[in-house]
C-alpha positions in Angstrom: -0.6 -3.2 13.6 -1.6 0.2 12.2 -5.0 1.8 12.2 -5.7 0.9 8.6 -5.4 -2.8 9.2 -7.6 -2.5 12.3 -10.3 -0.6 10.4 -10.3 -3.3 7.8 -11.5 -5.8 10.4 -14.4 -3.6 11.3 -15.4 -2.8 7.7 -15.3 -6.4 6.7 -18.1 -7.3 9.1 -20.3 -4.6 7.3 -19.3 -5.7 3.8 -19.9 -9.4 4.4 -23.3 -8.6 5.7 -24.4 -7.2 2.3 -27.0 -9.4 0.4 -24.5 -10.0 -2.4 -22.2 -11.6 0.1 -24.7 -13.5 2.2 -24.3 -16.9 0.6 -21.4 -18.9 2.3 -19.8 -22.2 1.4 -21.4 -24.9 3.5 -18.4 -27.3 3.4 -15.7 -26.7 6.0 -12.3 -25.9 4.6 -8.9 -26.6 6.3 -7.9 -22.9 6.0 -10.7 -20.6 4.8 -8.6 -17.8 3.4 -6.6 -20.0 1.1 -9.6 -20.5 -1.2 -10.4 -18.6 -4.4 -11.8 -15.1 -3.8 -15.5 -15.0 -4.4 -16.8 -13.0 -7.3 -19.5 -10.6 -5.9 -21.6 -7.9 -7.3 -20.5 -5.4 -4.6 -16.8 -5.9 -5.0 -16.3 -2.2 -5.7 -17.4 -1.4 -2.1 -14.8 -3.6 -0.5 -12.3 -2.1 1.9 -9.2 -1.2 -0.2 -5.7 -0.8 1.3 -3.3 -0.4 -1.7 -3.2 0.5 -5.3 -0.7 0.5 -8.2 -0.6 1.2 -11.9 -0.1 -1.6 -14.6 0.6 0.6 -17.6 -2.7 2.5 -18.1 -4.6 0.2 -15.9 -5.3 0.9 -12.2 -5.1 -2.0 -9.8 -6.4 -1.9 -6.2 -6.3 -4.6 -3.6 -8.1 -5.1 -0.3 -10.2 -7.4 2.0 -11.3 -11.0 1.2 -8.8 -11.2 -1.7 -10.7 -8.6 -3.7 -8.6 -7.1 -6.5 -10.2 -4.4 -8.6 -9.2 -3.2 -12.1 -10.0 0.0 -13.9 -9.0 1.0 -17.4 -10.6 4.4 -17.3 -9.9 5.5 -13.7 -13.6 5.5 -12.9 -15.3 2.1 -13.4 -13.8 -0.8 -11.5 -14.4 -4.5 -12.0 -13.2 -7.5 -10.1 -10.2 -9.5 -11.3 -11.1 -12.8 -13.1 -9.2 -15.1 -10.7 -7.6 -14.6 -7.3 -6.6 -17.7 -5.4 -7.0 -16.4 -1.8 -9.5 -14.6 0.5 -6.8 -13.1 2.6 -6.7 -9.4 3.4 -4.4 -7.9 0.8 -2.3 -5.0 1.9 0.2 -4.3 -0.9 0.4 -4.3 -4.7 3.2 -3.4 -7.2 3.8 -3.8 -10.9 7.3 -3.9 -12.4 5.8 -3.3 -15.9 2.4 -3.1 -17.6 1.9 -6.9 -17.3 3.9 -8.3 -14.4 2.9 -7.6 -10.8 2.8 -8.8 -7.3 0.3 -8.5 -4.4 0.7 -9.5 -0.8 -1.1 -9.6 2.6 -2.2 -11.6 5.6 -1.4 -15.3 6.0 2.0 -14.4 4.5 0.5 -14.4 1.1 2.3 -13.3 -2.0 0.5 -13.4 -5.4 1.8 -12.9 -8.9 0.3 -11.9 -12.2 1.5 -11.9 -15.8 -1.6 -10.4 -17.4 -2.0 -7.0 -15.9 -3.9 -8.3 -12.9 -6.6 -10.3 -14.7 -5.5 -13.6 -13.1 -3.2 -14.3 -10.1 -1.3 -17.3 -8.8 -0.3 -18.1 -5.3 3.5 -17.9 -4.8 3.8 -18.0 -1.0 1.6 -18.5 2.1 2.0 -19.3 5.8 -1.6 -19.7 7.0 -2.0 -19.6 10.8 1.1 -17.5 11.5 0.7 -14.0 12.8 3.1 -12.8 10.1 1.3 -10.6 7.5 3.1 -9.1 4.6 2.6 -5.3 4.9 4.6 -4.1 1.9 6.5 -5.5 -1.1 8.9 -4.0 -3.6 10.3 -5.7 -6.7 13.2 -3.9 -8.4 13.0 -6.5 -11.2 10.5 -9.3 -12.0 12.9 -11.7 -10.2 14.2 -9.8 -7.1 11.8 -8.6 -4.5 11.6 -7.8 -0.8 8.6 -8.1 1.6 8.3 -6.7 5.1 6.0 -6.9 8.0 5.6 -6.6 11.8 8.4 -6.9 14.4 11.2 -6.2 12.0 10.4 -9.2 9.8 11.7 -9.1 6.2 12.2 -11.7 3.4 13.6 -11.6 -0.1 13.3 -13.6 -3.3 15.6 -13.8 -6.3 13.5 -16.2 -8.4 10.2 -14.2 -8.9 8.7 -15.4 -5.6 9.2 -19.1 -5.9 11.5 -19.2 -2.9 12.2 -16.7 -0.1 14.9 -16.2 2.5 15.1 -14.1 5.7 16.6 -10.6 5.4 17.8 -8.6 8.4 17.0 -4.9 8.3 17.9 -3.8 11.8 19.7 -5.2 14.9 19.8 -4.6 18.7 17.0 -3.5 20.9 15.1 -1.8 18.0 15.2 -4.9 15.8 11.5 -5.6 16.4 10.1 -2.3 15.1 7.2 -2.8 12.7 8.2 -2.3 9.0 5.3 -0.8 7.1 6.2 0.4 3.6 8.8 -0.2 1.0 9.6 2.2 -1.9 12.5 3.3 -4.1 14.0 6.7 -5.1 14.8 7.6 -8.7 18.5 6.7 -8.0 17.5 3.2 -7.1 18.0 3.6 -3.3 15.5 1.5 -1.3 13.6 2.8 1.7 11.5 1.2 4.5 9.3 3.3 6.7 8.2 2.0 10.0 7.2 2.2 13.6 8.4 5.1 15.8 9.4 7.4 12.9 11.8 4.7 11.5 13.2 5.1 8.0 15.8 2.6 6.7 17.9 3.2 3.5 19.7 0.8 1.3 22.0 1.6 -1.7 23.0 -2.0 -2.4 19.6 -3.5 -3.5 18.6 -4.3 0.1 21.7 -6.3 1.3 22.5 -3.7 4.0 20.5 -0.9 5.6 21.3 2.4 7.2 19.0 3.9 9.9 18.1 7.4 8.7 15.1 7.8 11.0 13.4 11.1 11.7 14.0 10.8 15.5 10.4 11.6 16.1 7.6 9.4 17.4 4.7 8.2 15.3 4.7 5.4 12.8 5.3 6.3 9.1 2.9 4.4 6.9 3.9 5.4 3.3 6.6 6.9 1.2 7.0 8.0 -2.4 9.5 9.5 -4.8 8.6 12.6 -6.8 9.6 13.4 -10.4 12.3 15.9 -9.3 14.0 13.4 -6.9 12.3 14.7 -3.8 11.1 12.0 -1.3 8.1 12.4 0.9 6.9 10.1 3.7 3.8 10.3 5.9 2.1 8.7 8.8 0.4 8.9 12.2 -1.0 12.2 13.6 -0.3 14.1 10.4 3.4 13.5 10.4 5.0 14.5 7.1 8.7 14.5 6.2 10.6 15.5 3.0 14.1 14.8 1.7 16.0 16.5 -1.1 19.2 14.5 -0.8 18.0 11.0 -1.7 16.9 10.2 1.7 20.1 10.8 3.7 18.4 13.5 5.8 14.7 14.4 6.5 12.9 17.6 7.3 9.5 17.9 8.9 6.8 19.5 6.8 3.7 21.2 8.2 0.7 19.1 7.2 -1.9 21.3 8.9 -3.8 18.3 10.2 -3.6 15.8 13.1 -5.3 13.1 11.1 -3.1 10.1 10.2 -1.9 10.0 6.6 -1.9 6.9 4.5 -1.0 7.6 0.8 0.9 9.9 -1.5 0.7 10.4 -5.3 2.1 13.0 -7.8 -0.2 14.0 -10.6 0.8 14.7 -14.2 0.7 18.4 -13.4 3.3 18.0 -10.7 0.8 18.5 -7.9 1.4 16.2 -4.9 -1.6 14.7 -3.2 -1.5 13.1 0.3 -4.6 11.4 1.8 -5.6 10.2 5.2 -8.2 9.5 7.8 -11.4 11.6 8.2 -11.5 12.5 4.5 -8.2 14.4 4.8 -6.7 15.5 1.5 -3.4 17.5 1.3 -2.2 19.2 -1.9 1.2 20.7 -2.7 2.2 22.8 -5.7 5.9 23.1 -4.7 7.2 19.6 -4.6 6.1 18.9 -1.0 7.6 22.0 0.6 4.1 23.2 1.8 0.6 21.7 1.8 -3.0 23.0 1.8 -5.3 20.7 3.8 -9.0 20.1 3.0 -11.5 17.7 4.3 -14.0 15.8 2.1 -17.7 16.3 3.3 -18.1 12.5 3.8 -15.0 12.3 5.9 -14.2 8.8 4.6 -11.2 6.8 5.9 -8.9 7.3 2.9 -6.4 4.5 2.5 -4.6 5.2 -0.7 -4.3 7.6 -3.7 -3.1 7.0 -7.2 -2.5 9.4 -10.0 -4.5 9.0 -13.2 -3.1 11.7 -15.4 -4.2 15.1 -14.1 -6.6 13.7 -11.6 -6.2 11.6 -8.4 -8.2 8.5 -7.7 -9.0 8.0 -4.0 -9.3 4.6 -2.4 -11.1 4.0 0.9 -12.5 1.6 3.4 -15.6 1.6 1.2 -13.8 1.1 -2.1 -12.8 3.5 -4.8 -14.5 6.9 -4.5 -16.2 8.7 -7.4 -15.5 12.2 -8.5 -12.1 12.4 -7.0 -10.5 14.8 -9.5 -8.7 17.8 -7.9 -11.4 20.2 -9.1 -14.1 18.3 -7.1 -12.2 17.6 -3.9 
């Protein structure tokens, strides 16, 4: 499991200890995390692990089933109804209304109202098989991945799922950490040990196009000009300009682990990571300038909001995250 997921366990203890979260249900439940997420006054300080855009709305997910919504990129509120208290690690929208979120306990959630309310589509409580990333190419067809080479897919909007083989042989148990797509529709999975897998047939077969370097790759993104960028442990950063067939190392100027990538409306590329690390590129990811935020927060995700970046962390969304103030 990567550092972000381990940090979430630590942060949860602090967050649950806050007065707004002190009251607990007295009645014992068969499986505590498969209960509706509590609505709490301090939800905006919950550990956040992933974010996505639903039209103009920003949606962020994290610990204890917390899902935060923002219509202005600044003020966040809690979703009206979330049926689980699991640690949520991934979120994606296929249009401005329809989206999916996923996480521990094998949970997959769906929404049809831009994240206001969510329904439980899948869960396997008690199994050490968290969903670490999801990608839906259409509202019906999606893929989910997790530790030890595990992957599943659905063709009916999450109602049923079947096993999907990504890799074989002695490397078949490498952790699969993030799914994303290029502009051409090629799918990519980043993973443990510098792994990158590529599919050009909607996930039915996969080619190993790994970097050949050590260090897990935690996130990947496609830029507007077709460039692909992936990032991960110890500042590892790679770039591809041939739709992911080959990858070149890019100097990140940091040894901090990197967790998220976003491209702003101006074309600027922003990469975030541990210790308040923020990298910025003005040349489509060919080179980066590294800065460190004074608070040195554990940054877990970044999402573009027009010309500014919204930073997410183990203490929730961060204020004043525009490029001018970073």
